[in-house]
N, C-alpha and C positions, 0 to 999 in steps of 0.2 A: 505495499498498500506505500503508496506517494504522501507523506509527510504534508502541512501545508503551514505554508509560511504570514506571517501579517501583510497586510495590507502596504501598514503601514511606517514598520517599526524593521519587515524583513526576521523577525523570529519566530526558527517553526517549536515555542512552545503557546499553546494552547485551551484554551479545555471548551466543552462543550454544552451552553446553557443550554439547548431546542434538539431534538433534535424530529424528525414527521417527515410521513412518505406528503407526496405531489398531492392533489385530487387529483393526475392521473396518474392511476395507480399499475393499470399497464406497462408502463415506460419503466419501473422498476426506477426510481427516484427518489433520492430525502434528502430532504432538505435540511440544512442543520445552520443553527446559528452558535458562528466561534466568538471568542475572547482568547486579545495576545493577555498572558501574564505574566509580558514585561510588562507590555505600555500602555493597557486597556482600554484597548482602539477593537471595534466589534465588528464581528462581518457575517453576507450568508455566505452555505459554497453550494454543488445544487450534489449527492454524488449519486452516477448512476454501475450496475449491475457490468461486467461483460460482455453480456447478450448483450444489450440493449444497445453496448454499444458501437460491436459487433452486424447489431441492424442496419444502424443510423449511416456507419460506412458503409456502407455495403449501399443504401440506398445515392450514397452519395456516390461512388464513383460507376453505378446505371446511370443517373441524371447529366454527369460530361459525357458520358458515349451518348445517352439521343444528342447532346447540346451539338455532339465533333459531325 
């Protein structure tokens, strides 16, 4: 799993304040609210499962082929 970096101070130590499934559950996305332990900055991340990422990648490839 890739670590998340604070957009303000670029530290990699953060805590998850809130975690929930998005309204479109069939896409396999989890939205997380994070807080940097170094500077207190808060931000959201959207995490997708590998299967969803692969489906999106294939769809983009197909769209590119159609454009050519």
